[in-house]
Every structure is written in structure tokens, then in C-alpha cells.
C-alpha positions as CSV (number, residue, x, y, z in Angstrom):
1,X,-45.9,2.5,27.8
2,X,-47.5,0.1,25.7
3,X,-50.0,-0.8,28.8
4,X,-50.7,2.6,29.2
5,X,-51.6,3.5,25.5
6,X,-54.1,0.5,25.5
7,X,-55.6,2.1,28.8
8,X,-56.8,5.4,27.5
9,X,-58.7,3.0,24.0
10,X,-55.5,2.3,21.7
11,X,-56.3,-1.0,20.2
12,X,-54.6,-3.9,20.2
13,X,-53.9,-3.9,16.5
14,X,-52.4,-0.1,16.4
15,X,-50.1,-1.1,19.2
16,X,-49.4,-4.2,17.6
17,X,-48.3,-2.6,14.2
18,X,-46.4,0.2,16.0
19,X,-44.2,-2.3,17.9
20,X,-43.3,-4.4,14.3
21,X,-42.9,-1.0,13.1
22,X,-40.3,-0.1,15.6
23,X,-38.4,-3.8,15.4
24,X,-38.1,-3.0,11.7
25,X,-36.6,0.1,12.5
26,X,-33.7,-1.0,15.0
27,X,-30.4,-1.2,13.1
28,X,-29.6,-4.7,14.6
29,X,-32.6,-6.3,13.1
30,X,-31.9,-4.4,9.6
31,X,-28.6,-5.9,9.6
32,X,-29.8,-9.5,10.6
33,X,-32.3,-8.9,7.9
34,X,-29.3,-8.2,5.2
35,X,-27.4,-10.6,6.1
36,X,-30.0,-13.3,5.1
37,X,-31.0,-11.5,2.0
38,X,-27.4,-11.7,1.1
39,X,-27.1,-15.6,1.5
40,X,-28.9,-15.8,-2.1
41,X,-25.8,-14.2,-4.6
42,X,-28.6,-13.1,-7.1
43,X,-29.8,-10.9,-4.1
44,X,-26.1,-10.1,-2.7
45,X,-24.8,-8.8,-6.3
46,X,-26.5,-5.2,-6.0
47,X,-25.1,-4.8,-2.2
48,X,-21.4,-5.3,-3.7
49,X,-18.7,-3.0,-3.5
50,X,-14.8,-3.1,-3.5
51,X,-12.3,-1.5,-1.2
52,X,-8.8,-1.1,-1.5
53,X,-6.3,-2.3,1.5
54,X,-2.8,-2.8,1.9
55,X,-1.4,-6.3,1.8
56,X,-0.1,-5.3,4.9
57,X,-2.9,-4.3,6.9
58,X,-3.3,-8.1,8.1
59,X,-6.7,-7.0,10.5
60,X,-8.2,-5.8,7.6
61,X,-7.6,-8.9,5.3
62,X,-7.9,-11.4,8.0
63,X,-10.1,-14.1,6.4
64,X,-11.8,-12.8,3.2
65,X,-10.8,-13.1,-0.3
66,X,-8.9,-10.3,-2.3
67,X,-7.2,-9.8,-5.8
68,X,-3.5,-8.3,-5.4
69,X,-2.0,-5.5,-7.5
70,X,1.7,-4.5,-6.5
71,X,1.1,-4.1,-2.5
72,X,-2.6,-3.2,-2.5
73,X,-5.4,-5.8,-2.1
74,X,-9.3,-5.5,-4.1
75,X,-11.3,-6.6,-1.8
76,X,-14.8,-7.5,-2.6
77,X,-17.7,-6.2,0.7
78,X,-21.1,-6.1,1.6
79,X,-23.0,-3.2,2.3
80,X,-25.3,-4.7,4.9
81,X,-26.5,-1.1,6.4
82,X,-25.6,2.7,6.3
83,X,-27.2,5.0,9.0
84,X,-26.4,8.5,8.9
85,X,-23.6,8.3,5.8
86,X,-21.9,5.4,8.1
87,X,-22.0,2.1,6.1
88,X,-21.4,-1.0,7.6
89,X,-19.7,-3.6,5.6
90,X,-18.7,-7.2,5.3
91,X,-15.9,-8.4,3.2
92,X,-16.7,-11.7,1.5
93,X,-15.2,-14.2,3.4
94,X,-14.1,-17.9,1.7
95,X,-17.2,-19.2,3.1
96,X,-19.1,-16.9,1.7
97,X,-17.8,-17.2,-1.8
98,X,-18.1,-21.3,-1.4
99,X,-22.1,-20.7,-0.6
100,X,-22.7,-18.6,-3.4
101,X,-20.8,-21.0,-5.6
102,X,-18.9,-18.5,-7.9
103,X,-15.0,-17.6,-8.7
104,X,-13.5,-14.7,-7.0
105,X,-12.8,-13.2,-10.4
106,X,-16.8,-13.1,-11.1
107,X,-17.5,-11.4,-7.9
108,X,-15.2,-9.0,-7.7
109,X,-16.0,-8.1,-11.6
110,X,-19.8,-8.1,-10.4
111,X,-18.6,-5.9,-7.5
112,X,-16.7,-3.1,-9.6
113,X,-20.0,-3.1,-11.7
114,X,-22.0,-2.0,-8.8
115,X,-19.5,0.0,-7.1
116,X,-20.0,3.3,-9.4
117,X,-24.0,3.3,-8.3
118,X,-23.7,2.6,-4.5
119,X,-20.1,4.7,-4.1
120,X,-20.0,7.0,-7.5
121,X,-16.4,8.3,-8.2
122,X,-15.7,11.7,-8.0
123,X,-13.4,15.1,-8.8
124,X,-12.5,17.1,-6.0
125,X,-11.4,20.3,-6.8
126,X,-9.3,21.9,-3.9
127,X,-9.9,25.4,-4.0
128,X,-13.8,24.4,-3.5
129,X,-12.9,22.0,-1.2
130,X,-11.7,24.7,0.6
131,X,-14.5,27.2,0.7
132,X,-17.5,25.3,0.5
133,X,-18.7,23.4,3.2
134,X,-20.9,20.9,1.4
135,X,-18.9,20.2,-1.5
136,X,-19.1,16.5,-2.3
137,X,-16.9,16.6,-5.9
138,X,-18.0,16.8,-9.2
139,X,-18.8,14.0,-11.4
140,X,-16.9,13.9,-14.2
141,X,-18.1,10.2,-15.2
142,X,-21.4,11.4,-16.9
143,X,-22.0,12.3,-20.2
144,X,-20.5,15.4,-20.9
145,X,-19.6,16.3,-17.6
146,X,-15.6,15.3,-17.9
147,X,-14.5,18.9,-18.7
148,X,-14.7,19.2,-14.8
149,X,-11.4,17.5,-14.7
150,X,-9.6,20.4,-16.4
151,X,-10.3,22.5,-13.5
152,X,-7.9,23.2,-10.6
153,X,-4.3,21.7,-10.4
154,X,-2.6,19.3,-12.4
155,X,-2.6,16.6,-10.0
156,X,-6.6,15.4,-9.8
157,X,-7.8,14.1,-6.7
158,X,-10.1,11.1,-7.0
159,X,-12.8,9.7,-4.5
160,X,-16.2,8.8,-3.6
161,X,-19.0,11.0,-3.2
162,X,-19.0,9.9,0.6
163,X,-15.0,10.3,1.0
164,X,-14.6,7.0,2.0
165,X,-12.8,4.2,0.2
166,X,-12.2,6.7,-2.5
167,X,-8.9,5.2,-3.5
168,X,-10.7,1.8,-4.8
169,X,-12.7,4.2,-7.6
170,X,-9.3,4.2,-9.7
171,X,-10.9,0.7,-10.3
172,X,-14.1,1.5,-11.3
173,X,-14.7,0.3,-15.1
174,X,-13.7,3.3,-17.5
175,X,-12.7,5.7,-14.9
176,X,-8.8,6.2,-15.9
177,X,-9.7,5.8,-19.6
178,X,-12.4,8.7,-19.2
179,X,-9.3,10.9,-17.1
180,X,-7.0,10.1,-19.8
181,X,-8.9,11.0,-22.9
182,X,-10.2,14.2,-21.3
183,X,-6.7,15.2,-20.3
184,X,-5.2,14.0,-23.5
185,X,-2.8,11.7,-22.0
186,X,-2.0,8.3,-22.7
187,X,-1.1,7.3,-19.4
188,X,-1.6,8.1,-15.8
189,X,0.4,8.1,-12.6
190,X,-1.6,6.9,-9.7
191,X,-0.1,8.4,-6.2
192,X,-2.8,6.6,-3.5
193,X,-2.1,9.0,-0.6
194,X,-4.7,7.0,1.4
195,X,-7.4,4.1,1.1
196,X,-10.0,7.5,0.6
197,X,-8.6,9.1,-2.3
198,X,-5.7,8.8,-5.0
199,X,-3.8,12.0,-6.7
200,X,-3.9,11.3,-10.8
201,X,-1.2,13.1,-13.2
202,X,-1.0,12.6,-16.6
203,X,2.5,11.0,-17.6
204,X,4.8,13.0,-19.2
205,X,8.7,13.2,-20.1
206,X,9.3,16.1,-17.7
207,X,7.6,14.4,-15.1
208,X,9.8,11.6,-13.5
209,X,8.4,8.8,-11.5
210,X,10.8,10.7,-8.5
211,X,8.3,13.3,-8.6
212,X,5.7,11.7,-8.4
213,X,7.4,9.8,-5.1
214,X,8.1,12.9,-3.5
215,X,4.8,14.2,-3.9
216,X,3.2,11.4,-2.6
217,X,5.0,11.6,0.7
218,X,4.6,15.1,1.1
219,X,0.9,14.4,0.7
220,X,0.4,11.6,2.6
221,X,-1.0,13.0,6.0
222,X,0.8,12.0,8.9
223,X,-1.9,12.2,11.2
224,X,-4.0,9.1,9.6
225,X,-4.2,6.0,11.2
226,X,-2.5,3.1,10.1
227,X,-5.4,1.6,8.6
228,X,-5.8,4.3,6.0
229,X,-2.5,3.9,4.7
230,X,-2.7,2.5,1.5
231,X,0.7,2.0,0.0
232,X,3.8,4.2,-0.4
233,X,4.5,2.9,-4.1
234,X,3.5,4.6,-7.3
235,X,1.3,3.5,-9.4
236,X,0.7,3.8,-13.6
237,X,-2.7,3.3,-15.6
238,X,-1.3,1.7,-18.9
239,X,-3.4,3.0,-21.5
240,X,-2.3,1.0,-24.3
241,X,-2.9,-2.3,-22.4
242,X,-5.6,-0.2,-20.1
243,X,-3.9,-1.4,-16.8
244,X,-2.7,-0.3,-13.3
245,X,0.2,-1.7,-12.5
246,X,3.2,-0.3,-10.5
247,X,5.2,2.3,-12.1
248,X,8.2,0.0,-11.9
249,X,6.6,-2.8,-14.3
250,X,7.1,-5.2,-11.4
251,X,4.6,-7.2,-10.1
252,X,0.8,-8.2,-11.4
253,X,-1.7,-6.1,-12.9
254,X,-5.5,-5.3,-12.6
255,X,-6.8,-5.4,-16.3
256,X,-9.2,-2.9,-15.8
257,X,-12.5,-3.2,-17.9
């Protein structure tokens, strides 16, 4: 094809430009380029984001670093490529962490700060999601927008703008505190129905953990794959201590920013 273009008079320089552009647009080239770029931590920082995985999902956690809270693993990831709203990511392995010369705590902190830029947290109103085809949630973190959380049901569905790995959004800096302030609550119940979303309710005297657990069991879609399951435990955001922990109070806590 290229020779035919040359035969009808197209210059070698023009053909070379076409070839180079085609190679650069190829996903494999872009992917390899992204991997090379991420060797430098200063370059890699802008691609960092977090995901939440079940500690029992051994396949997802194979050869990667993570921090735990209860039975949830908080994993730093690198966004390498995005095509047609599909992301190709890479979990940070111990070897990568070592090559950067950074601690796990520092990398997770940077990933948490960068995640809202890559995958912003969103509130999803069930009625709007049901009747609006292109509905992609509402930005409650933007200044002056938090009142959107007062619409809809008492249980608030939090995810990301792409509805992928949305459970991690509740760990973003300031998210739980903003929800508490808007709902005028001191603490929150967190029911993770999958790795993609979390149901949030204000803690109150007439809402026991058993009721949240019942809602969690009813809200978990049995058609979801085992990889999408996060936890059967109910979690709590403690507004006084600004941390996320198991509602039972057991195990490690996640200190929010």
C-alpha cells in the first residue's frame, strides 16, 4: 500500500510521517511508552490511583503492594492507557516500589491525592440513573454542589465518574467529611456492594448495624463476578477520629486525609 502511494507521486517524507503517526497511535506502542515513562517516580505520580480489593481475592493481590483496613486491601495502581473508556492499569509491585525508592505509605498518599483527578468521586441518584441514559452521577465535592447529596434516598450511592472501582472513592481525601457535613451526621455506615460502589448512610440511634448488613446482603448483585465482590462486612467512618474502620471496631483503621 505504501509503495503504491509512492508510485503515484507521494513523497517519502509524507509516507514516513504517516508510518510514524500510525505506530504512535498503536496501543502497544503507547503502552510500552507509558511503562518506560513510569520508571521515574516524578513522572509516575500523575498516573497513580487507588483501587479497593478483597483481601481474599488472591489473584488481584498477587505480586502487588497494598494497605489493609478490615478485609479490604487499598492498592496503588498506575494508569497506563485508556481507550474507549476502558483503562489498562498496573498494580504497583514490590519491585516497582523499590526502584522508586519510596515507602508504601508515601505512594498510597500520592495515589489518594491524584485519584480524584483521574477518576472523580460521584453521587448517584437512583431515579436519575433509572431514567437518564447518559447519567454519570453528580459532583458533590465541587464547592457549592454538596446539596445534591440531599436528593433521593437516605442511602447514598458513591462511585466514580466511570462507574469503575468506585468503592475506592470513599477513601479519597475529604469525601467522608463532606458527606458528614452535608447530612449533618457525626459518623457514617459504609456498605460496599461491590468494588465499584459503596452505599453510605448516616449513623443514627434508630439504624442498627444489623439493618445495614441486611441492606448490604439485599443490595449485592448475585450476578456480579467473584472478582467484583469486595466485602460482606459493614464499615464505619468515624467523624471524630476521621478514620474508616470495621463497624465492629476490630482490626486496622484507615486514617483519612
